[in-house]
C-alpha positions as CSV (number, residue, x, y, z in Angstrom):
1,X,-77.2,-3.0,-84.4
2,X,-79.6,-4.0,-81.6
3,X,-77.2,-6.7,-80.5
4,X,-74.4,-4.1,-80.1
5,X,-76.6,-1.7,-78.1
6,X,-77.5,-4.3,-75.6
7,X,-73.9,-4.4,-74.5
8,X,-74.7,-1.3,-72.5
9,X,-76.6,-2.8,-69.5
10,X,-78.2,0.4,-68.4
11,X,-79.9,1.3,-71.7
12,X,-83.7,0.8,-71.7
13,X,-85.8,-0.7,-74.5
14,X,-87.0,2.8,-75.5
15,X,-83.5,4.1,-75.9
16,X,-82.5,1.0,-77.9
17,X,-85.4,1.5,-80.4
18,X,-84.4,5.2,-80.9
19,X,-80.7,4.1,-81.4
20,X,-81.9,1.7,-84.1
21,X,-84.0,4.4,-85.8
22,X,-81.2,6.9,-85.6
23,X,-78.8,4.5,-87.4
24,X,-81.4,3.7,-90.2
25,X,-81.2,7.3,-91.5
26,X,-80.7,8.2,-95.2
27,X,-78.3,10.9,-96.5
28,X,-81.0,13.6,-96.9
29,X,-82.3,13.3,-93.3
30,X,-79.9,15.4,-91.4
31,X,-82.5,17.2,-89.3
32,X,-84.3,13.9,-88.4
33,X,-81.0,12.3,-87.4
34,X,-80.1,15.3,-85.2
35,X,-83.5,15.2,-83.5
36,X,-83.3,11.4,-82.9
37,X,-79.7,11.8,-81.7
38,X,-80.7,14.5,-79.1
39,X,-83.6,12.3,-78.0
40,X,-81.3,9.3,-77.7
41,X,-78.8,11.2,-75.6
42,X,-81.5,12.5,-73.3
43,X,-83.0,9.0,-72.7
44,X,-79.5,7.5,-72.3
45,X,-78.6,10.0,-69.6
46,X,-81.9,9.3,-67.9
47,X,-81.4,5.5,-68.1
48,X,-77.8,5.7,-66.9
49,X,-78.8,7.9,-63.9
50,X,-81.7,5.5,-63.0
51,X,-79.4,2.5,-63.3
52,X,-76.7,4.0,-61.1
53,X,-79.3,5.1,-58.5
54,X,-80.7,1.6,-58.4
55,X,-77.2,0.0,-58.1
56,X,-76.2,2.4,-55.3
57,X,-79.4,1.6,-53.4
58,X,-78.5,-2.1,-53.6
59,X,-74.9,-1.4,-52.5
60,X,-76.2,0.4,-49.4
61,X,-78.7,-2.4,-48.7
62,X,-76.0,-5.1,-49.1
63,X,-73.7,-3.2,-46.7
64,X,-76.5,-2.8,-44.2
65,X,-77.3,-6.5,-44.4
66,X,-73.6,-7.6,-44.2
67,X,-73.7,-9.3,-47.6
68,X,-70.1,-8.6,-48.5
69,X,-69.9,-10.7,-51.6
70,X,-73.0,-9.1,-53.1
71,X,-71.7,-5.7,-52.1
72,X,-68.4,-5.9,-54.0
73,X,-70.1,-7.6,-57.0
74,X,-72.5,-4.6,-57.3
75,X,-69.5,-2.3,-57.0
76,X,-67.7,-4.1,-59.9
77,X,-70.9,-3.9,-62.0
78,X,-71.4,-0.2,-61.2
79,X,-67.8,1.0,-62.0
80,X,-67.6,-1.1,-65.1
81,X,-64.3,-2.9,-64.5
82,X,-62.6,-3.8,-67.7
83,X,-62.3,-7.5,-68.4
84,X,-60.2,-8.6,-71.3
85,X,-62.1,-10.9,-73.7
86,X,-60.7,-13.5,-76.0
87,X,-61.4,-12.5,-79.6
88,X,-59.5,-13.4,-82.7
89,X,-56.0,-14.9,-82.3
90,X,-53.1,-15.6,-84.6
91,X,-52.0,-18.9,-86.0
92,X,-48.4,-20.1,-85.8
93,X,-47.6,-18.2,-89.0
94,X,-48.9,-14.9,-87.6
95,X,-52.1,-14.8,-89.6
96,X,-55.3,-13.6,-87.9
97,X,-58.0,-16.3,-87.3
98,X,-61.6,-15.1,-86.9
99,X,-63.7,-18.3,-87.5
100,X,-64.8,-20.2,-84.4
101,X,-63.5,-23.6,-85.6
102,X,-60.1,-22.2,-86.6
103,X,-59.7,-20.5,-83.2
104,X,-60.5,-23.7,-81.4
105,X,-58.1,-25.7,-83.5
106,X,-55.4,-23.2,-82.9
107,X,-55.9,-23.3,-79.2
108,X,-55.8,-27.1,-79.3
109,X,-52.6,-27.1,-81.4
110,X,-50.9,-24.6,-79.1
111,X,-51.8,-26.3,-75.8
112,X,-51.1,-29.8,-77.2
113,X,-47.6,-28.7,-78.2
114,X,-47.0,-26.9,-74.9
115,X,-47.8,-30.0,-72.8
116,X,-46.4,-32.6,-75.2
117,X,-44.1,-35.1,-73.5
118,X,-40.5,-35.3,-74.7
119,X,-40.1,-38.6,-76.6
120,X,-36.5,-39.2,-75.6
121,X,-37.6,-39.5,-71.9
122,X,-39.5,-42.7,-71.4
123,X,-41.6,-43.3,-68.2
124,X,-40.2,-46.1,-66.1
125,X,-43.2,-47.0,-63.9
126,X,-42.5,-49.2,-60.8
127,X,-46.1,-50.6,-60.6
128,X,-48.3,-50.7,-57.5
129,X,-46.7,-50.0,-54.1
130,X,-47.6,-52.4,-51.3
131,X,-45.9,-50.6,-48.4
132,X,-48.7,-48.1,-47.8
133,X,-48.9,-45.0,-45.7
134,X,-51.5,-44.9,-42.9
135,X,-55.1,-45.1,-44.1
136,X,-57.3,-42.0,-44.8
137,X,-59.6,-41.2,-42.0
138,X,-63.2,-39.9,-42.3
139,X,-62.3,-36.8,-40.3
140,X,-59.6,-36.0,-43.0
141,X,-62.3,-36.2,-45.7
142,X,-64.6,-34.0,-43.7
143,X,-61.9,-31.5,-43.1
144,X,-60.9,-31.5,-46.8
145,X,-64.5,-31.0,-47.9
146,X,-65.1,-28.1,-45.5
147,X,-61.9,-26.4,-46.5
148,X,-62.7,-26.2,-50.2
149,X,-63.6,-22.7,-51.2
150,X,-67.2,-22.2,-52.3
151,X,-68.5,-20.1,-55.3
152,X,-65.8,-21.6,-57.6
153,X,-66.1,-22.8,-61.1
154,X,-66.7,-26.5,-61.5
155,X,-64.5,-28.9,-63.5
156,X,-65.5,-31.1,-66.5
157,X,-68.2,-32.9,-64.5
158,X,-70.1,-29.7,-63.7
159,X,-70.8,-30.6,-60.1
160,X,-70.5,-27.7,-57.7
161,X,-68.8,-28.1,-54.3
162,X,-71.9,-26.7,-52.6
163,X,-73.7,-29.9,-53.5
164,X,-71.3,-32.0,-51.5
165,X,-71.4,-29.6,-48.6
166,X,-75.2,-29.8,-48.5
167,X,-75.1,-33.6,-48.4
168,X,-72.7,-33.4,-45.4
169,X,-72.2,-36.8,-43.8
170,X,-73.6,-38.8,-46.8
171,X,-71.1,-37.1,-49.1
172,X,-68.3,-37.7,-46.5
173,X,-69.0,-41.4,-46.4
174,X,-69.1,-41.8,-50.2
175,X,-66.0,-39.7,-50.8
176,X,-64.1,-41.5,-48.0
177,X,-64.8,-44.8,-49.7
178,X,-63.6,-43.5,-53.0
179,X,-60.5,-41.9,-51.5
180,X,-59.6,-45.0,-49.6
181,X,-59.9,-47.2,-52.7
182,X,-57.5,-44.8,-54.6
183,X,-55.2,-44.8,-51.6
184,X,-54.9,-48.6,-51.7
185,X,-54.8,-49.3,-55.4
186,X,-53.1,-46.0,-56.5
187,X,-55.5,-45.9,-59.4
188,X,-57.5,-42.7,-60.0
189,X,-60.9,-42.4,-61.7
190,X,-60.6,-41.2,-65.3
191,X,-62.9,-38.2,-64.7
192,X,-60.5,-37.0,-61.9
193,X,-57.6,-36.9,-64.4
194,X,-59.4,-34.6,-66.8
195,X,-59.0,-30.8,-66.7
196,X,-60.7,-27.9,-68.4
197,X,-58.1,-25.1,-69.3
198,X,-59.3,-21.5,-69.2
199,X,-56.8,-19.1,-71.1
200,X,-56.3,-16.0,-69.0
201,X,-54.6,-13.0,-70.9
202,X,-51.4,-11.6,-69.5
203,X,-49.4,-8.6,-70.7
204,X,-48.7,-8.3,-74.3
205,X,-50.5,-8.9,-77.6
206,X,-53.8,-10.7,-76.7
207,X,-53.8,-12.3,-80.2
208,X,-50.8,-14.5,-79.3
209,X,-51.6,-17.7,-77.5
210,X,-48.2,-17.5,-75.7
211,X,-49.4,-14.4,-73.9
212,X,-52.0,-16.4,-72.0
213,X,-51.7,-18.5,-68.9
214,X,-53.8,-21.6,-68.8
215,X,-55.7,-22.1,-65.5
216,X,-57.0,-25.6,-64.9
217,X,-60.6,-26.3,-63.7
218,X,-60.7,-29.7,-62.0
219,X,-63.4,-31.8,-60.4
220,X,-64.4,-30.6,-56.9
221,X,-64.7,-34.2,-55.8
222,X,-61.0,-34.8,-56.8
223,X,-60.0,-31.8,-54.7
224,X,-60.9,-33.7,-51.5
225,X,-58.3,-36.4,-52.3
226,X,-55.8,-33.8,-53.5
227,X,-56.2,-31.8,-50.3
228,X,-55.6,-34.9,-48.2
229,X,-52.5,-35.8,-50.3
230,X,-51.2,-32.2,-50.0
231,X,-51.6,-32.4,-46.2
232,X,-49.6,-35.7,-46.1
233,X,-46.9,-34.1,-48.3
234,X,-46.7,-30.9,-46.3
235,X,-44.4,-32.1,-43.6
236,X,-41.8,-33.2,-46.2
237,X,-42.1,-29.9,-48.1
238,X,-41.6,-27.9,-44.9
239,X,-38.5,-30.0,-44.1
240,X,-36.9,-29.7,-47.5
241,X,-37.5,-26.0,-48.4
242,X,-35.1,-23.3,-47.3
243,X,-36.5,-20.2,-45.6
244,X,-35.5,-18.1,-48.7
245,X,-38.6,-19.6,-50.4
246,X,-41.7,-17.6,-49.5
247,X,-44.1,-18.8,-52.2
248,X,-47.1,-20.8,-51.3
249,X,-46.0,-21.2,-47.7
250,X,-48.1,-20.7,-44.6
251,X,-47.4,-17.4,-42.8
252,X,-45.2,-16.2,-45.7
253,X,-46.0,-13.9,-48.7
254,X,-44.8,-11.3,-51.1
255,X,-44.4,-8.7,-48.3
256,X,-41.7,-10.9,-46.7
257,X,-39.5,-10.8,-49.8
258,X,-40.2,-7.1,-50.5
259,X,-39.1,-6.3,-46.9
260,X,-36.0,-8.6,-47.2
261,X,-34.9,-6.7,-50.3
262,X,-35.4,-3.3,-48.7
263,X,-33.5,-4.3,-45.6
264,X,-30.7,-5.9,-47.5
265,X,-30.3,-2.7,-49.6
266,X,-30.3,-0.6,-46.4
267,X,-27.6,-2.8,-44.8
268,X,-25.5,-2.6,-48.0
269,X,-25.8,1.2,-48.0
270,X,-24.9,1.4,-44.3
271,X,-21.7,-0.5,-44.9
272,X,-21.0,1.2,-48.2
273,X,-21.2,-1.9,-50.3
274,X,-22.5,-2.3,-53.9
275,X,-25.3,-4.8,-54.4
276,X,-26.2,-6.5,-57.7
277,X,-29.6,-8.1,-58.4
278,X,-30.7,-10.4,-61.1
279,X,-34.5,-11.0,-61.3
280,X,-34.9,-14.3,-63.1
281,X,-38.0,-15.0,-65.1
282,X,-38.7,-18.6,-66.4
283,X,-40.6,-19.2,-69.7
284,X,-43.8,-21.1,-68.8
285,X,-42.2,-22.5,-65.6
286,X,-45.2,-24.5,-64.3
287,X,-46.0,-25.8,-67.8
288,X,-42.5,-27.2,-68.5
289,X,-42.0,-29.4,-65.4
290,X,-40.8,-32.8,-66.6
291,X,-42.7,-35.5,-64.9
292,X,-39.9,-38.1,-64.8
293,X,-37.5,-35.5,-63.4
294,X,-40.1,-34.6,-60.8
295,X,-40.5,-38.2,-59.6
296,X,-36.7,-38.5,-59.2
297,X,-36.5,-35.3,-57.3
298,X,-39.3,-36.4,-54.9
299,X,-37.5,-39.7,-54.4
300,X,-34.2,-37.9,-53.6
301,X,-36.0,-35.6,-51.1
302,X,-37.3,-38.5,-49.1
303,X,-41.0,-38.5,-50.2
304,X,-42.5,-42.0,-49.4
305,X,-42.8,-44.3,-52.4
306,X,-46.6,-44.6,-51.8
307,X,-47.1,-40.9,-52.2
308,X,-44.9,-40.7,-55.3
309,X,-46.8,-43.6,-56.9
310,X,-50.1,-41.8,-56.2
311,X,-48.8,-38.7,-57.9
312,X,-47.3,-40.6,-60.8
313,X,-50.6,-42.4,-61.5
314,X,-52.5,-39.1,-61.2
315,X,-50.3,-37.5,-63.9
316,X,-50.1,-40.6,-66.1
317,X,-52.7,-40.4,-68.9
318,X,-54.1,-36.9,-68.0
319,X,-56.3,-35.3,-70.5
320,X,-57.5,-31.7,-71.0
321,X,-59.7,-29.5,-73.2
322,X,-59.5,-25.7,-73.7
323,X,-62.6,-23.6,-73.1
324,X,-62.6,-20.7,-75.4
325,X,-65.2,-18.0,-76.1
326,X,-66.2,-20.1,-79.2
327,X,-66.7,-23.4,-77.4
328,X,-64.4,-26.2,-76.2
329,X,-61.7,-28.0,-78.1
330,X,-61.3,-31.8,-78.4
331,X,-59.6,-33.7,-75.5
332,X,-55.9,-34.1,-75.8
333,X,-53.1,-35.8,-73.7
334,X,-51.0,-34.0,-71.1
335,X,-47.3,-35.1,-71.1
336,X,-45.6,-32.6,-68.9
337,X,-46.2,-29.6,-66.5
338,X,-48.1,-29.1,-63.3
339,X,-51.4,-27.3,-63.7
340,X,-52.0,-23.8,-62.4
341,X,-55.2,-24.3,-60.5
342,X,-54.4,-27.8,-59.1
343,X,-54.0,-28.0,-55.3
344,X,-50.8,-30.0,-55.5
345,X,-48.9,-27.8,-58.1
346,X,-47.5,-25.2,-55.7
347,X,-45.7,-27.7,-53.3
348,X,-44.6,-29.9,-56.2
349,X,-43.1,-26.9,-58.1
350,X,-41.4,-25.6,-54.9
351,X,-39.6,-28.9,-54.5
352,X,-38.6,-28.8,-58.2
353,X,-37.2,-25.3,-57.8
354,X,-35.4,-26.3,-54.5
355,X,-33.7,-29.1,-56.4
356,X,-32.4,-26.6,-59.0
357,X,-31.0,-24.3,-56.4
358,X,-29.3,-27.1,-54.5
359,X,-27.6,-28.5,-57.6
360,X,-26.5,-24.9,-58.5
361,X,-24.4,-25.0,-55.3
362,X,-25.8,-21.7,-53.9
363,X,-25.6,-23.1,-50.4
364,X,-21.9,-23.7,-50.6
365,X,-20.7,-20.7,-52.6
366,X,-19.3,-17.7,-50.9
367,X,-20.9,-15.3,-53.4
368,X,-23.8,-13.2,-52.0
369,X,-24.5,-10.6,-49.3
370,X,-23.1,-11.2,-45.8
371,X,-25.5,-10.1,-43.1
372,X,-25.2,-11.1,-39.4
373,X,-22.8,-13.9,-40.3
374,X,-25.1,-15.3,-42.9
375,X,-24.6,-15.5,-46.6
376,X,-27.7,-14.6,-48.7
377,X,-27.5,-15.0,-52.5
378,X,-31.0,-15.8,-53.5
379,X,-34.6,-14.9,-52.6
380,X,-37.6,-16.9,-54.1
381,X,-41.3,-16.6,-54.4
382,X,-42.5,-19.7,-56.3
383,X,-40.9,-19.4,-59.8
384,X,-39.8,-15.8,-59.3
385,X,-36.1,-16.0,-58.3
386,X,-33.8,-13.1,-57.3
387,X,-30.1,-13.6,-57.2
388,X,-27.9,-11.3,-55.1
389,X,-24.1,-10.6,-55.1
390,X,-21.6,-7.9,-54.2
391,X,-20.0,-7.8,-57.6
392,X,-21.1,-8.3,-61.2
393,X,-18.6,-11.2,-61.6
394,X,-20.1,-13.1,-58.7
395,X,-23.7,-12.5,-60.0
396,X,-22.6,-13.7,-63.4
397,X,-21.3,-16.9,-62.0
398,X,-24.5,-17.5,-59.9
399,X,-26.7,-16.9,-62.9
400,X,-24.7,-19.3,-65.1
401,X,-25.0,-22.0,-62.5
402,X,-28.8,-21.5,-62.1
403,X,-29.2,-21.4,-65.9
404,X,-27.4,-24.6,-66.5
405,X,-29.1,-26.6,-63.7
406,X,-32.6,-25.2,-64.8
407,X,-32.1,-26.4,-68.4
408,X,-31.1,-29.9,-67.2
409,X,-34.6,-30.3,-65.8
410,X,-36.5,-28.6,-68.6
411,X,-36.8,-25.0,-67.4
412,X,-35.5,-22.1,-69.6
413,X,-34.8,-18.5,-68.7
414,X,-36.9,-15.9,-70.4
415,X,-34.1,-13.5,-71.4
416,X,-36.6,-10.7,-72.4
417,X,-38.1,-10.6,-68.9
418,X,-34.9,-11.3,-66.9
419,X,-33.7,-8.0,-65.5
420,X,-30.4,-6.8,-63.8
421,X,-30.4,-4.0,-61.3
422,X,-27.3,-2.6,-59.5
423,X,-26.4,0.0,-57.0
424,X,-22.9,0.1,-58.4
425,X,-21.5,0.5,-61.9
426,X,-21.7,-2.3,-64.5
427,X,-18.6,-2.5,-66.7
428,X,-19.4,-5.7,-68.6
429,X,-22.2,-8.2,-68.7
430,X,-21.9,-11.5,-70.6
431,X,-25.5,-12.7,-70.1
432,X,-28.3,-11.1,-72.1
433,X,-30.7,-9.3,-69.9
434,X,-31.9,-5.7,-69.6
435,X,-30.2,-3.5,-67.0
436,X,-32.8,-1.4,-65.2
437,X,-32.8,1.3,-62.5
438,X,-36.0,0.0,-60.9
439,X,-38.0,-3.2,-60.9
440,X,-41.6,-4.2,-60.0
441,X,-41.0,-7.0,-57.5
442,X,-44.1,-8.8,-56.2
443,X,-46.2,-5.7,-56.9
444,X,-43.8,-3.2,-55.3
445,X,-41.4,-0.9,-57.1
446,X,-37.8,-1.5,-56.0
447,X,-35.3,1.1,-57.0
448,X,-31.5,0.8,-57.3
449,X,-30.9,3.5,-54.7
450,X,-33.2,1.8,-52.2
451,X,-35.3,5.0,-51.7
452,X,-38.9,4.2,-50.8
453,X,-40.3,7.6,-51.8
454,X,-40.7,6.5,-55.4
455,X,-42.9,3.5,-54.3
456,X,-44.9,5.7,-51.9
457,X,-45.7,8.2,-54.7
458,X,-46.6,5.3,-57.0
459,X,-49.0,3.8,-54.4
460,X,-50.6,7.2,-53.8
461,X,-51.2,7.6,-57.6
462,X,-52.8,4.1,-57.7
463,X,-55.0,5.1,-54.8
464,X,-56.2,8.2,-56.7
465,X,-56.9,6.0,-59.7
466,X,-59.1,3.7,-57.6
467,X,-60.9,6.7,-56.1
468,X,-61.6,8.0,-59.5
469,X,-63.1,4.7,-60.8
470,X,-65.4,4.7,-57.8
471,X,-66.5,8.3,-58.4
472,X,-70.1,7.4,-59.5
473,X,-70.6,5.6,-56.2
474,X,-69.1,8.3,-54.0
475,X,-71.2,11.0,-55.7
476,X,-74.4,9.1,-55.1
477,X,-76.8,10.5,-52.5
478,X,-78.4,7.0,-52.1
479,X,-75.3,5.8,-50.3
480,X,-74.7,7.0,-46.7
481,X,-71.4,8.6,-45.6
482,X,-70.5,5.7,-43.3
483,X,-70.8,3.2,-46.2
484,X,-68.6,5.4,-48.4
485,X,-66.0,5.6,-45.6
486,X,-66.2,1.8,-45.3
487,X,-65.6,1.4,-49.1
488,X,-62.6,3.8,-49.0
489,X,-61.0,1.8,-46.2
490,X,-61.8,-1.5,-47.9
491,X,-60.9,-0.7,-51.6
492,X,-58.6,2.4,-51.7
493,X,-56.4,2.4,-48.6
494,X,-55.2,-1.3,-49.0
495,X,-53.9,-0.3,-52.5
496,X,-51.9,2.6,-50.9
497,X,-50.6,0.5,-48.0
498,X,-49.4,-2.5,-50.0
499,X,-45.8,-3.3,-48.9
500,X,-45.8,-0.4,-46.4
501,X,-44.4,-2.7,-43.7
502,X,-40.8,-2.1,-44.9
503,X,-41.2,1.6,-46.0
504,X,-38.9,4.3,-44.5
505,X,-41.4,7.2,-44.3
506,X,-39.8,10.6,-44.2
507,X,-41.5,14.0,-43.4
508,X,-42.2,14.7,-47.1
509,X,-43.9,11.3,-47.5
510,X,-45.9,11.8,-44.4
511,X,-47.2,15.1,-45.8
512,X,-48.1,13.4,-49.1
513,X,-50.0,10.6,-47.2
514,X,-51.9,13.1,-45.1
515,X,-52.7,15.2,-48.2
516,X,-54.0,12.1,-50.0
517,X,-56.3,11.2,-47.1
518,X,-57.7,14.7,-47.0
519,X,-58.3,14.6,-50.8
520,X,-60.3,11.4,-50.3
521,X,-62.3,12.9,-47.4
522,X,-63.1,16.1,-49.4
523,X,-64.1,13.9,-52.4
524,X,-66.5,11.9,-50.2
525,X,-68.1,15.1,-48.8
526,X,-68.0,16.8,-52.2
527,X,-66.2,19.8,-50.8
528,X,-63.8,21.5,-53.3
529,X,-60.4,22.8,-52.3
530,X,-61.7,26.3,-53.0
531,X,-64.4,26.0,-50.2
532,X,-63.5,27.8,-47.0
533,X,-63.4,24.8,-44.8
534,X,-60.5,23.7,-42.6
535,X,-58.9,20.3,-42.7
536,X,-59.9,19.7,-39.1
537,X,-63.6,20.3,-39.8
538,X,-63.4,17.8,-42.7
539,X,-61.8,15.1,-40.6
540,X,-64.3,15.8,-37.8
541,X,-67.3,15.2,-40.1
542,X,-65.8,12.1,-41.6
543,X,-64.7,10.8,-38.2
544,X,-62.4,8.1,-39.7
545,X,-61.1,6.6,-36.5
546,X,-57.5,5.8,-37.3
547,X,-55.8,8.0,-39.9
548,X,-54.1,6.4,-43.0
549,X,-50.7,7.0,-41.4
550,X,-51.8,5.3,-38.2
551,X,-53.1,2.3,-40.1
552,X,-49.7,2.0,-41.8
553,X,-48.0,2.1,-38.4
554,X,-50.4,-0.6,-37.1
555,X,-49.5,-2.8,-40.1
556,X,-45.8,-2.3,-39.4
557,X,-46.2,-3.3,-35.8
558,X,-48.2,-6.3,-36.7
559,X,-45.6,-7.4,-39.2
560,X,-42.7,-7.1,-36.7
561,X,-44.8,-9.1,-34.2
562,X,-45.3,-11.7,-36.9
563,X,-41.5,-11.8,-37.5
564,X,-40.7,-12.3,-33.8
């Protein structure tokens, strides 16, 4: 019982003792139980109030001192953000596993099968390459070391990146020597080929291993070499990728594809054309990349043999372990896939996806949406692919081509998550896939009619939800009003403004946005709607600078400047 009570971080030792006594009651002690329960509730309220007051004082202090990281950490602790925890899981027959050893064995069984190499596809290694690319310079190592993000979990060796950054020039010299040796021999240290997988729960039943994505923790020392290798690959990646791919590219992001879809729908409506979308979802896309196919694709795309050999030897003989809440599994071999968490994975997967689209013939086909003399039939963000066409027959043909070419290189469509959305009627559809009237694309709600009002309402509701979760902070008298305003602008308004660059905001939406901002302001000042205070007096006391609507306009102008 004491162990369970300690999960509440704000409960004092006195409250904990009373809770234990209260639970140890006998059947005939109703009055004693009621007395202890009342005492426990009183102490619990006192402890929680003291804890929140102390946390709010620390939040105010961190804001005053400019300690942003500590500031938001305290906010997370105070509002009690929910974090899904890995508990019992099911075995392959659907039976619940609760014992630690059984859970570890199940995770090893699942991941080993997921990353198992296809036996029919042997690895034809060409050996060591003698025609080498230019040597690695010390300045490259220094740049790579400085660019690695701090405060990140270590790999299997347990060495934090901060240690290398403290050693400065000494670390640069040692790492330069190691990287140069790898560069010449194309042989990687065994420790650098080991990864620790952390299962992160996604949507769905948390007892199913398939509803987790595995994030790889790799050695920080290896990240230096990987960053240098990525920089050498980048020029080839930029040359080969089409501009419809916005995933993991400098100066591009989800807002570009959200804006593209909105503008395409506006143009289609302007010229009274129907538009058909297919939002493709791959099953475990990153985990199913076939290594031999990847090397062939890199060769076809003109990547130097030296870089391909380095990548091939990095992936040959890779090992991993899964870190669960019950300990780590045994080490096992990795035969396919590019790790989510590895620096090289995004650019390698982008080239893999580009090869699929090229072989599907999307460049040559006339199917798609014609805008300004250009034919657009697909938009991509990493593995999230959207196909576009003016008729369901055209869309069907595009999807069949992509499906066939994807399966040739080991990627399979997840039919349950592949969605079809159309502004016109659908008379027949031969491919399985749910037809929807709206779709959450890149975190933004896209509707078949192209109306932004639904998305604006959704974002305002999300903003209200964030405001409510921060209620204990905003009600505190230990936090000054300027700090509260700063927190609203940093944590609430960005949620509301996400994707606003491509919104068409009408009068009704403007009124909703203004009403939401006033609701936030009154909540900060603890002024109810029934109080006889004008909106102007509320805004004058808050003195927010730019209004929420003006901040949205500023984002729009910045984005258009970015496009030009």
